[in-house]
Backbone as numpy.savetxt, mean C-alpha at the origin, in Angstrom:
# Nx Ny Nz CAx CAy CAz Cx Cy Cz
27.99 1.00 -12.35 26.60 1.38 -12.89 25.90 -0.01 -13.23
24.73 -0.07 -12.85 23.85 -1.31 -13.17 23.37 -1.17 -14.48
23.24 -2.34 -15.13 22.83 -2.39 -16.54 21.16 -2.30 -16.67
20.59 -2.58 -15.73 19.08 -2.54 -15.73 18.60 -1.20 -15.51
17.51 -0.77 -16.21 16.86 0.49 -16.10 16.22 0.57 -14.80
16.18 1.73 -14.10 15.50 1.79 -12.89 13.94 1.91 -12.98
13.25 1.43 -12.05 11.80 1.29 -11.94 11.22 1.85 -10.88
10.64 3.01 -10.87 10.23 3.86 -9.83 8.65 3.89 -9.67
7.92 3.10 -10.42 6.47 3.28 -10.51 6.01 2.90 -9.09
6.31 1.74 -8.46 5.93 1.54 -6.96 6.17 2.56 -6.11
7.34 3.01 -6.11 7.76 4.23 -5.12 6.86 5.26 -5.22
6.53 5.89 -6.55 5.86 7.09 -6.69 4.34 6.90 -6.33
3.75 5.73 -6.79 2.35 5.49 -6.43 2.11 5.35 -4.87
3.06 4.62 -4.22 2.88 4.51 -2.76 3.12 5.82 -2.01
4.08 6.70 -2.55 4.14 8.03 -1.98 2.91 8.81 -2.27
2.34 8.69 -3.39 1.11 9.39 -3.66 -0.11 8.96 -2.74
-0.10 7.54 -2.50 -1.19 7.04 -1.61 -1.02 7.59 -0.19
0.39 7.64 0.27 0.52 8.12 1.58 0.30 9.60 1.83
0.61 10.44 0.81 0.30 11.88 0.89 -1.22 12.10 0.82
-1.90 11.31 -0.03 -3.40 11.58 -0.22 -4.01 11.09 1.01
-3.63 9.96 1.63 -4.26 9.41 2.86 -3.95 10.50 3.96
-2.71 11.04 4.11 -2.49 11.94 5.18 -3.27 13.22 4.98
-3.42 13.57 3.69 -4.22 14.93 3.54 -5.71 14.59 3.93
-6.29 13.43 3.54 -7.66 13.12 3.98 -7.78 13.15 5.48
-6.73 12.62 6.10 -6.86 12.55 7.69 -6.63 14.07 8.19
-5.99 14.77 7.65 -5.82 16.25 8.20 -7.20 17.02 7.80
-7.73 16.65 6.62 -9.03 17.30 6.34 -10.10 16.82 7.35
-10.19 15.53 7.66 -10.97 15.02 8.75 -10.89 15.65 9.93
-9.71 15.85 10.44 -9.46 16.51 11.72 -9.90 18.05 11.65
-9.62 18.78 10.62 -10.04 20.10 10.36 -11.57 20.19 10.43
-12.28 19.29 9.66 -13.69 19.41 9.62 -14.44 19.07 10.96
-13.85 18.12 11.79 -14.30 17.92 13.12 -14.05 18.92 14.08
-12.97 19.70 13.83 -12.85 20.83 14.65 -13.88 21.89 14.48
-14.41 22.01 13.41 -15.41 23.15 13.07 -16.73 22.68 13.46
-17.05 21.53 13.92 -18.36 21.01 14.38 -18.67 21.76 15.66
-19.90 22.30 15.65 -20.35 23.10 16.84 -20.67 22.09 18.02
-20.86 20.87 17.71 -21.19 19.87 18.70 -20.05 19.63 19.72
-18.80 19.87 19.14 -17.65 19.60 20.00 -17.30 20.84 20.59
-17.57 21.07 22.02 -17.46 22.34 22.60 -15.89 22.49 23.04
-15.15 21.40 23.13 -13.80 21.45 23.45 -12.96 21.21 22.28
-11.75 21.67 22.18 -10.96 21.38 21.04 -10.28 20.04 21.17
-10.19 19.29 20.30 -9.56 17.96 20.20 -8.42 17.90 19.62
-7.46 17.27 20.05 -6.20 17.06 19.37 -6.31 16.12 18.17
-5.32 16.22 17.32 -5.25 15.34 16.14 -5.18 13.87 16.46
-4.39 13.59 17.67 -4.22 12.28 18.04 -5.53 11.58 18.68
-6.38 12.52 19.17 -7.65 11.93 19.81 -8.63 11.46 18.66
-8.32 11.93 17.30 -9.39 11.73 16.35 -8.90 10.57 15.47
-7.54 10.55 15.23 -7.00 9.59 14.20 -6.65 8.43 15.10
-6.93 7.17 14.52 -6.73 5.99 15.29 -5.27 5.58 15.07
-4.67 4.83 15.96 -3.32 4.37 15.74 -3.17 3.40 14.58
-4.12 2.81 14.15 -4.00 1.91 13.09 -3.78 2.63 11.81
-4.40 3.86 11.67 -4.10 4.67 10.54 -2.58 5.16 10.42
-2.01 5.42 11.59 -0.64 5.80 11.63 0.24 4.60 11.18
-0.06 3.41 11.79 0.69 2.18 11.42 0.62 1.89 9.87
-0.59 1.98 9.26 -0.72 1.80 7.86 0.05 2.85 7.14
0.12 4.00 7.41 0.87 5.07 6.86 2.46 4.66 6.84
2.85 4.21 8.07 4.19 3.93 8.26 4.59 2.68 7.36
3.79 1.69 7.29 4.00 0.46 6.54 4.08 0.80 5.14
3.16 1.73 4.55 3.19 2.13 3.20 4.42 2.96 2.91
4.81 3.75 3.79 6.16 4.38 3.68 7.34 3.53 3.48
7.37 2.51 4.46 8.45 1.60 4.37 8.53 0.76 3.03
7.33 0.37 2.60 7.30 -0.25 1.23 7.74 0.65 0.18
7.35 1.92 0.21 7.82 2.89 -0.79 9.32 2.94 -0.84
9.94 2.94 0.31 11.38 3.02 0.30 12.03 1.66 -0.05
11.20 0.70 0.16 11.83 -0.67 -0.19 11.73 -0.71 -1.73
10.78 -0.08 -2.38 10.77 -0.04 -3.84 12.00 0.80 -4.35
12.27 1.91 -3.52 13.31 2.81 -3.93 14.67 2.14 -3.91
14.84 1.23 -2.89 16.12 0.64 -2.86 16.23 -0.40 -3.78
15.19 -1.04 -4.21 15.07 -2.20 -5.30 14.99 -1.63 -6.70
14.91 -0.37 -6.86 14.57 0.19 -8.19 15.37 -0.41 -9.30
16.55 -0.70 -9.14 17.39 -1.33 -10.31 17.25 -2.84 -10.42
16.83 -3.47 -9.36 16.86 -4.86 -9.32 15.44 -5.63 -9.28
14.36 -4.95 -9.72 13.04 -5.59 -9.68 12.94 -6.56 -10.83
12.79 -7.87 -10.52 12.67 -8.82 -11.58 11.36 -8.93 -12.32
10.25 -8.81 -11.51 9.07 -9.09 -12.14 8.22 -7.71 -11.73
8.17 -6.83 -12.79 7.39 -5.61 -12.69 5.96 -5.78 -12.55
5.37 -6.83 -13.04 3.97 -7.12 -12.99 3.54 -7.20 -11.58
4.22 -7.81 -10.59 3.98 -7.92 -9.28 3.89 -6.58 -8.60
4.84 -5.63 -8.85 4.90 -4.44 -8.36 3.65 -3.49 -8.76
3.23 -3.79 -10.09 2.00 -2.98 -10.61 0.73 -3.57 -9.88
0.60 -4.89 -9.70 -0.43 -5.48 -8.98 -0.49 -5.02 -7.53
0.63 -4.85 -6.89 0.77 -4.48 -5.54 0.19 -3.09 -5.30
0.59 -2.15 -6.23 0.35 -0.77 -5.96 -1.07 -0.50 -6.47
-1.53 -1.15 -7.50 -2.87 -0.96 -8.00 -3.92 -1.52 -6.98
-3.69 -2.63 -6.38 -4.53 -3.13 -5.37 -4.61 -2.24 -4.09
-3.53 -1.67 -3.77 -3.51 -0.71 -2.57 -4.20 0.63 -3.02
-3.99 1.07 -4.27 -4.69 2.30 -4.62 -6.20 2.09 -4.72
-6.49 1.01 -5.23 -7.98 0.57 -5.27 -8.56 0.59 -3.92
-7.90 -0.14 -2.96 -8.38 -0.29 -1.50 -8.47 1.03 -0.76
-7.35 1.81 -0.92 -7.15 2.95 -0.01 -7.74 4.23 -0.57
-7.71 4.37 -1.99 -8.24 5.63 -2.51 -9.41 5.48 -3.29
-9.47 4.60 -4.28 -10.49 4.72 -5.30 -11.83 4.14 -4.69
-11.89 3.00 -3.98 -13.20 2.52 -3.52 -13.72 3.41 -2.36
-12.86 3.90 -1.48 -13.58 4.84 -0.52 -14.03 6.00 -1.11
-13.39 6.59 -2.17 -13.96 7.75 -2.80 -15.15 7.50 -3.56
-15.33 6.28 -4.16 -16.64 5.88 -4.75 -17.76 5.70 -3.77
-17.47 5.12 -2.61 -18.42 4.90 -1.51 -18.83 6.28 -0.92
-17.88 7.17 -0.86 -18.21 8.41 -0.23 -19.14 9.26 -1.20
-19.01 9.11 -2.42 -19.82 9.65 -3.40 -21.20 9.06 -3.37
-21.25 7.79 -3.27 -22.47 7.00 -3.18 -23.35 7.40 -1.91
-22.66 7.45 -0.84 -23.30 7.94 0.52 -23.72 9.38 0.35
-22.87 10.14 -0.21 -23.27 11.65 -0.28 -24.63 11.86 -1.13
-24.54 11.19 -2.42 -25.76 11.34 -3.23 -26.86 10.52 -2.79
-26.72 9.46 -2.11 -27.78 8.60 -1.58 -28.50 9.40 -0.51
-27.83 10.23 0.34 -28.62 11.02 1.26 -29.55 11.90 0.67
-29.33 12.36 -0.54 -30.12 13.34 -1.13 -31.37 12.55 -2.01
-31.24 11.41 -2.27 -32.23 10.79 -3.12 -32.92 9.60 -2.49
-32.57 9.14 -1.30 -33.13 7.95 -0.62 -33.85 8.41 0.52
-34.76 7.68 0.97 -35.47 8.02 2.34 -34.55 7.55 3.44
-34.92 7.88 4.66 -34.09 7.55 5.77 -33.87 6.15 6.02
-34.95 5.37 5.98 -34.72 3.92 6.08 -33.75 3.29 5.09
-34.06 3.63 3.73 -33.29 3.08 2.70 -31.76 3.58 2.79
-31.59 4.80 3.20 -30.23 5.42 3.30 -29.54 4.67 4.48
-30.24 4.45 5.52 -29.55 3.72 6.64 -29.16 2.32 6.23
-29.94 1.60 5.52 -29.62 0.33 5.02 -28.57 0.33 4.05
-28.50 1.25 3.22 -27.50 1.50 2.25 -26.10 1.71 3.01
-26.07 2.50 4.04 -24.82 2.70 4.68 -24.33 1.56 5.42
-25.20 0.75 6.00 -24.90 -0.50 6.63 -24.29 -1.45 5.76
-24.86 -1.62 4.70 -24.51 -2.65 3.61 -23.12 -2.23 3.00
-22.90 -0.93 2.81 -21.70 -0.42 2.18 -20.53 -0.53 3.19
-20.70 -0.18 4.44 -19.77 -0.24 5.48 -19.30 -1.74 5.71
-20.19 -2.70 5.62 -19.76 -4.03 5.73 -18.99 -4.55 4.64
-19.49 -4.36 3.49 -18.80 -4.87 2.12 -17.48 -4.03 2.07
-17.46 -2.78 2.43 -16.16 -1.98 2.27 -15.12 -2.59 3.37
-15.43 -3.03 4.35 -14.54 -3.64 5.46 -13.87 -4.89 4.75
-14.73 -5.69 4.35 -14.12 -7.00 3.77 -13.34 -6.74 2.43
-13.96 -5.90 1.64 -13.20 -5.46 0.38 -11.82 -4.92 0.64
-11.83 -4.12 1.57 -10.56 -3.45 1.93 -9.56 -4.49 2.36
-9.74 -5.21 3.34 -8.91 -6.22 3.80 -8.43 -7.30 2.87
-9.36 -7.71 1.92 -8.95 -8.59 0.94 -8.02 -7.96 -0.01
-8.33 -6.84 -0.44 -7.40 -6.10 -1.42 -5.99 -5.77 -0.73
-6.03 -5.44 0.58 -4.77 -5.18 1.24 -3.91 -6.40 1.41
-4.51 -7.55 1.76 -3.75 -8.78 1.88 -3.30 -9.33 0.58
-4.16 -9.12 -0.46 -3.75 -9.58 -1.75 -2.53 -8.72 -2.30
-2.65 -7.42 -2.07 -1.61 -6.52 -2.59 -0.25 -6.71 -1.89
-0.30 -6.98 -0.52 0.88 -7.31 0.22 1.38 -8.61 -0.25
0.60 -9.51 -0.56 1.20 -10.89 -1.04 2.08 -10.64 -2.35
1.58 -9.68 -3.24 2.43 -9.47 -4.32 3.83 -8.71 -3.92
3.74 -7.91 -2.97 4.93 -7.24 -2.45 5.84 -8.33 -1.85
5.30 -9.23 -1.13 6.14 -10.39 -0.56 6.77 -11.13 -1.70
6.04 -11.29 -2.66 6.50 -12.17 -3.88 7.69 -11.36 -4.53
7.63 -10.11 -4.67 8.63 -9.18 -5.22 9.78 -9.25 -4.34
9.71 -9.28 -3.08 10.87 -9.29 -2.16 11.48 -10.58 -2.14
10.70 -11.66 -2.30 11.27 -12.95 -2.23 12.07 -13.23 -3.56
11.42 -12.77 -4.66 12.14 -12.97 -5.99 13.58 -12.13 -6.09
13.59 -10.90 -5.37 14.76 -10.12 -5.26 15.81 -10.87 -4.39
15.46 -11.30 -3.27 16.42 -11.93 -2.37 16.75 -13.42 -2.75
15.78 -14.03 -3.53 16.04 -15.40 -4.15 17.07 -15.29 -5.23
17.05 -14.25 -5.96 17.93 -14.11 -7.14 19.38 -13.85 -6.66
19.44 -13.08 -5.67 20.78 -12.87 -5.02 21.35 -14.09 -4.54
20.58 -14.92 -3.85 21.05 -16.25 -3.35 21.45 -17.15 -4.35
20.74 -17.25 -5.49 21.06 -18.06 -6.65 22.45 -17.79 -7.27
22.69 -16.46 -7.40 24.01 -16.01 -7.86 25.14 -16.43 -7.06
24.91 -16.34 -5.80 26.04 -16.77 -4.82 26.32 -18.18 -4.96
25.20 -19.09 -5.13 25.39 -20.54 -5.12 25.90 -21.01 -6.42
25.75 -20.34 -7.55 26.26 -20.85 -8.79 27.78 -20.56 -8.84
28.30 -19.73 -8.18 29.75 -19.57 -8.21 30.52 -20.32 -7.08
29.72 -20.91 -6.19 30.50 -21.64 -5.17 31.01 -23.06 -5.76
32.11 -23.50 -5.22 32.68 -24.76 -5.59 32.89 -25.58 -4.52
32.82 -26.93 -4.64 33.07 -27.89 -3.52 34.56 -28.00 -3.32
35.52 -27.90 -4.27 36.89 -27.92 -4.23 37.46 -26.50 -4.25
38.35 -26.21 -3.42 38.93 -24.91 -3.49 39.90 -24.81 -4.62
40.60 -25.78 -5.01 41.62 -25.71 -5.99 41.33 -26.27 -7.24
39.89 -26.28 -7.55 39.53 -26.85 -8.83 40.11 -25.97 -9.98
40.21 -24.70 -9.97 40.65 -23.89 -11.01 42.19 -24.11 -11.37
42.89 -24.60 -10.34 44.23 -24.93 -10.62 44.55 -26.26 -11.13
43.64 -27.17 -10.93 43.67 -28.54 -11.46 43.62 -28.59 -12.78
42.92 -27.79 -13.42 42.74 -27.88 -14.96 43.98 -27.54 -15.68
44.94 -26.90 -14.99 46.22 -26.57 -15.83 47.24 -27.59 -15.93
47.10 -28.68 -15.22 47.98 -29.82 -15.24 47.87 -30.69 -16.46
C-alpha cells in the first residue's frame, strides 16, 4: 500500500469535460438533423470535425494518466491549473460567449450583432488555444515531475563500487 493519499481531482474534472463536450456535440448533431433546410439526413461523422474527436481522445488519455498517477502526484497545484484552464477553455468561455451571442441577437441591430460575432469568434479562437497550450504545459510539468522523481530515487541508490557494503565490515 502506498503511503500518500490518492488524488483524483484531475481525473474527475477531465472526465466531466469529456462527457460535457460529447453531450454538446450530440446535441449539435440532433439540432442540425431537425433543420428543415437539410433535406437529406446527415450522419454524425459529416457534422463533427475530426479535430473534435482528437481533442476528446487526448482529454481521455490525460484523464487516465491522472488515474494511474493518483498516488504519486507531487505538485497538485499543477494538476489544478491544468484542469481549470481546460475547463475554462472548453466549457466556461464557450458557454459565456453563447449566452452573449444569444442575448445580443435580441438587443443589437444586425450590423452591431454581426460585428459582435466576428470579434467574439476571433478572440475566442486565440483565447482557446492560449488556454489549451498553457493547460497542457502544466500537464507536461506534472508528468516530468513524476518521471523525474522516479529517476532520482534510482540514482540515489546506485553505487560506483559493487562491493562497497562489504568493505565497511573489515
